[in-house]
C-alpha positions in Angstrom: 0.0 0.0 0.0 1.4 3.4 -1.1 2.1 6.1 1.5 1.0 9.4 -0.1 3.0 12.6 0.7 0.5 15.3 1.8 0.8 19.0 2.2 -1.8 21.4 3.7 -2.3 25.0 2.5 -3.8 27.2 5.0 -3.5 26.9 8.8 -6.8 28.5 10.0 -9.4 26.6 12.1 -10.7 24.3 9.3 -7.1 22.8 8.8 -7.7 20.8 12.0 -10.4 18.7 10.2 -7.8 18.0 7.5 -5.2 17.1 10.1 -7.5 14.6 11.8 -8.4 13.1 8.3 -4.7 12.7 7.5 -3.9 11.1 10.9 -6.9 8.7 10.6 -5.5 7.3 7.3 -2.6 5.8 9.2 0.3 4.7 7.0 -1.5 5.6 3.9 -0.8 9.4 4.4 2.2 11.3 5.6 1.9 15.1 6.3 5.1 16.4 5.0 4.5 20.2 4.8 2.3 23.2 5.6 1.9 26.5 3.9 0.5 29.8 5.0 1.2 33.4 4.1 1.6 34.0 7.8 5.0 32.8 8.6 4.4 32.8 12.4 1.2 30.9 12.1 2.6 28.2 9.8 5.6 27.8 12.1 3.5 27.4 15.1 1.3 24.9 13.3 4.2 22.8 12.2 5.7 22.8 15.7 2.5 22.0 17.4 1.7 19.1 15.1 5.1 17.7 14.3 5.0 18.8 10.6 8.6 18.8 9.3 8.5 21.6 6.7 6.9 25.1 6.8 6.5 27.4 3.8 5.0 30.7 2.9 4.8 30.0 -0.7 2.9 27.3 -2.5 5.2 27.2 -5.4 8.3 26.8 -3.1 6.5 23.9 -1.2 5.6 22.1 -4.5 9.1 22.5 -5.9 10.8 21.2 -2.8 8.4 18.6 -1.4 6.7 17.3 -4.6 3.6 16.2 -2.6 1.1 13.6 -4.0 -1.8 15.4 -2.5 -2.5 19.0 -1.5 -5.3 19.9 1.0 -6.5 23.4 0.3 -8.0 25.2 3.5 -7.6 28.8 2.6 -10.1 31.6 1.9 -12.4 31.0 -1.0 -11.0 33.5 -3.5 -7.6 31.7 -3.4 -8.9 28.2 -4.1 -8.9 28.1 -7.9 -5.3 29.4 -8.4 -3.9 27.0 -5.7 -5.9 24.1 -7.2 -4.4 24.7 -10.7 -0.9 25.4 -9.3 -1.0 22.1 -7.3 -2.2 20.0 -10.4 0.5 21.5 -12.5 3.0 20.8 -9.7 2.2 17.1 -9.7 -0.4 16.8 -7.0 -4.0 15.8 -6.6 -6.1 18.2 -4.6 -8.6 18.0 -1.7 -10.1 21.5 -1.6 -12.5 23.1 0.9 -15.8 24.5 -0.3 -16.7 26.5 -2.3 -14.3 25.0 -4.8 -14.2 28.2 -6.8 -16.2 31.3 -7.5 -17.8 30.7 -10.9 -18.4 28.3 -13.7 -15.7 30.1 -15.6 -13.2 29.3 -12.8 -14.4 25.7 -12.8 -13.6 25.6 -16.6 -10.0 26.5 -15.6 -9.8 23.7 -13.1 -11.2 21.2 -15.5 -8.6 22.3 -18.1 -5.9 21.8 -15.6 -7.2 18.3 -14.8 -7.3 17.4 -18.5 -3.7 18.8 -19.0 -2.2 17.0 -16.0 -4.2 13.8 -15.6 -4.8 14.6 -11.9 -8.0 15.5 -10.1 -9.5 18.1 -7.8 -11.9 16.6 -5.1 -14.3 19.1 -3.2 -14.8 18.7 0.5 -18.5 17.6 0.8 -18.1 15.2 3.8 -21.9 14.8 4.5 -22.1 12.4 1.5 -19.8 9.9 3.1 -21.7 9.0 6.3 -23.1 5.5 6.6 -26.7 6.5 6.8 -26.4 8.5 3.5 -24.8 5.5 1.7 -27.6 3.2 3.2 -30.3 5.5 2.0 -28.7 5.7 -1.6 -28.6 1.9 -1.6 -32.3 1.7 -0.6 -33.2 4.3 -3.4 -31.3 2.3 -6.0 -33.1 -0.9 -4.9 -36.5 0.9 -5.2 -37.4 0.1 -1.5 -38.5 3.7 -0.7 -40.4 4.5 -3.9 -39.9 7.7 -5.9 -38.5 10.8 -4.1 -41.3 13.5 -4.0 -40.4 16.3 -1.6 -37.3 17.7 0.0 -36.8 20.4 2.6 -33.3 21.7 3.0 -32.6 24.2 5.8 -29.3 25.5 6.9 -30.4 28.1 9.4 -27.3 29.3 11.4 -26.3 32.3 13.2 -23.2 34.5 12.3 -22.8 37.8 14.1 -21.4 40.9 12.5 -18.0 40.2 13.9 -17.9 37.0 11.8 -18.2 39.1 8.6 -15.7 41.7 9.8 -12.9 39.3 8.9 -11.0 40.8 5.8 -12.0 38.1 3.3 -15.7 37.8 4.3 -18.8 39.9 3.3 -18.1 40.5 -0.4 -18.7 38.7 -3.7 -15.1 39.2 -4.7 -13.6 37.4 -1.7 -16.3 35.1 -0.4 -18.5 34.7 -3.6 -21.7 35.1 -1.6 -23.4 34.8 1.7 -24.8 31.8 3.5 -25.9 30.3 0.3 -22.2 29.7 -0.5 -20.4 29.8 2.8 -23.0 27.9 5.1 -25.7 26.1 3.1 -23.6 24.7 0.3 -22.9 21.4 2.2 -26.6 20.5 2.8 -27.6 21.6 -0.7 -25.0 19.4 -2.2 -26.3 16.4 -0.1 -29.9 17.3 -1.1 -29.0 17.1 -4.8 -26.9 14.0 -4.3 -29.9 12.3 -2.7 -32.8 13.8 -4.8 -31.0 13.9 -8.2 -30.2 16.6 -10.6 -32.1 19.9 -10.4 -34.1 21.3 -13.4 -35.1 24.8 -12.4 -34.9 27.3 -9.4 -36.9 30.3 -8.4 -35.2 32.3 -5.5 -35.0 35.4 -3.4 -32.1 36.8 -1.4 -31.9 39.7 1.0 -29.5 41.5 3.4 -31.7 42.0 6.3 -29.4 42.6 9.3 -25.7 42.3 8.7 -23.6 45.2 7.2 -22.3 43.2 4.2 -22.4 43.4 0.5 -23.7 39.8 0.1 -27.0 38.3 1.3 -27.6 37.1 4.9 -30.6 35.1 3.9 -31.7 33.1 0.8 -34.8 31.1 0.0 -35.4 29.0 -3.1 -38.0 26.7 -4.6 -36.5 23.8 -6.7 -37.9 21.4 -9.3 -35.9 18.3 -9.9 -35.5 16.5 -13.1 -37.4 13.5 -11.7 -40.4 15.8 -11.1 -39.9 16.2 -7.2 -40.1 19.6 -5.6 -37.9 21.1 -2.9 -37.5 24.1 -0.7 -34.2 25.6 0.5 -33.5 28.1 3.2 -29.9 29.4 3.9 -29.7 31.8 6.8 -26.9 33.6 8.9 -29.6 35.2 11.1 -31.1 32.3 13.1 -30.3 32.3 16.9 -31.4 28.7 17.2 -29.0 27.0 14.7 -30.0 23.9 12.9 -29.1 22.0 9.9 -32.2 20.0 8.6 -32.8 17.9 5.6 -36.1 16.1 5.0 -36.6 13.6 2.1 -40.2 12.4 1.5 -40.4 9.3 -0.6 -43.6 7.4 -1.7 -43.3 4.9 1.2 -41.3 6.7 4.0 -39.7 10.0 5.2 -36.1 10.3 6.1 -34.9 13.3 8.1 -31.5 14.4 9.5 -31.2 17.1 12.2 -27.6 18.2 13.1 -25.3 21.0 12.9 -21.9 20.5 11.3 -21.8 16.7 10.8 -24.1 13.8 11.3 -24.0 10.0 12.4 -26.8 7.5 12.4 -28.4 8.8 15.5 -29.1 12.1 13.7 -31.3 10.4 11.2 -35.1 9.6 11.6 -37.2 7.2 9.7 -41.0 7.5 9.4 -43.8 5.5 7.6 -47.1 7.1 6.6 -49.7 7.4 9.4 -51.4 4.0 10.3 -49.2 2.2 7.8 -47.2 -1.0 8.8 -44.7 -2.0 6.2 -42.3 -4.6 7.6 -40.3 -4.8 4.3 -39.4 -1.1 4.2 -38.9 -0.9 8.1 -36.5 -4.0 7.9 -34.7 -2.5 5.0 -34.0 0.8 7.0 -33.1 -1.2 10.1 -30.5 -3.2 8.2 -28.1 -0.3 8.5 -25.2 -2.0 10.3 -22.4 0.6 10.2 -22.2 4.0 12.0 -19.8 6.1 10.2 -20.0 10.0 10.6 -20.2 12.1 7.6 -16.7 13.8 8.3 -13.5 14.7 6.5 -12.0 11.3 7.6 -14.1 9.0 5.5 -14.1 11.2 2.4 -10.3 11.5 2.7 -9.9 7.7 2.9 -12.1 7.3 -0.2 -10.0 9.9 -2.0 -6.9 7.8 -1.2 -8.8 4.8 -2.7 -9.2 6.8 -5.9 -5.6 7.8 -6.0 -4.7 4.1 -5.6 -7.0 3.2 -8.5 -6.1 6.3 -10.5 -9.8 7.0 -11.0 -11.8 10.3 -10.7 -12.8 10.8 -7.0 -16.4 11.0 -5.9 -16.9 14.8 -5.7 -15.1 16.1 -8.8 -16.0 16.8 -12.4 -19.8 17.0 -12.9 -20.4 16.1 -9.3 -18.6 19.2 -8.2 -19.9 21.5 -10.9 -23.6 20.8 -10.1 -23.7 22.8 -6.9 -21.7 25.7 -8.5 -24.2 26.0 -11.3 -27.1 25.8 -9.0 -25.7 28.6 -6.7 -25.0 30.8 -9.7 -28.5 30.1 -11.0 -30.0 30.9 -7.7 -28.3 34.3 -7.6 -29.5 35.0 -11.1 -33.1 34.0 -10.3 -33.0 36.4 -7.2 -31.6 39.2 -9.3 -33.9 38.8 -12.3 -37.0 37.6 -10.4 -37.3 34.8 -13.0 -37.2 31.1 -13.0 -33.7 29.9 -14.1 -33.2 26.4 -15.7 -30.3 24.2 -15.5 -28.0 24.7 -18.5 -29.1 28.3 -19.0 -25.9 29.8 -17.7 -23.5 29.9 -20.7 -20.3 31.9 -21.3 -22.3 34.9 -22.6 -24.2 35.3 -19.3 -22.5 37.5 -16.6 -23.6 35.0 -13.9 -21.3 32.4 -15.5 -18.4 34.6 -14.2 -19.7 35.8 -10.9 -22.6 35.2 -8.5 -23.1 39.0 -8.4 -23.9 39.0 -12.1 -21.0 41.4 -12.7 -18.3 40.2 -15.0 -14.8 41.3 -14.0 
């Protein structure tokens, strides 16, 4: 079994999730370097965690260490350039959300993948929990019937101080508000479960925070399979909750959590006064309890590297949520329904969620 040389770029709070994921992989991964533009921060991170090499330049790190995999945990506006730089430098990439700021930037990443034969995998750890995989299996087997309704609520609370950080609060640096920075995880999970979206009608507003971007968004979604869904993304909700509800013909499945979920966060319900031993037994056959966290996604990324195959959340699977978010912003700006595939290179929303082409 190969041991992959791993480097992390960015030593802020989220890097700890990557550190745990690397450690959980055991002999399959070795953390050889860390990069941060703040020299004191990267030196402290390396000293605290026993990382042998500290850098303030991605280019210098790539040239000296030649890692197999780069974990990107930097502010959003830096993601695209670091991803392309890492691919060209010989590494695969595991990048925090949002992967990039537009479909145009995604095109650049795809071109780099094609040029190098390596891949960028986006962090969407909720997909990798055992309950999610179990539900996907039951759906494939037809046990639950057709998906009909979804409710996708990321209702969190972020005070003004959260947005006073230099890279937050603008389209240029953060790409959007809670739609991009908070709700993207659950929306990705919703589409992963329900299938591709067909059209969106949305509203956004800035109700209470002093920021350029929205602090609340709401959307109605029609899926290609005919199902309907509602989405709420909020930074204004004192009682925080992450809630996804999936209503199928034969059962409802719900998860209530905050940042990650295990089996205990999921609920299964049959219709009132219905006893269905087959469906109940199928749900209760779930025999693993793996949390939807960075650890499991990281291990499966290493499996993809072993097999030299595209990882789970890359290519079209990574593009779907970026196209949806851009379409949500366009719908809110134009007060019109936006259909999947409508955003083409002649549309300003192809280049920015603000609708302003740089």
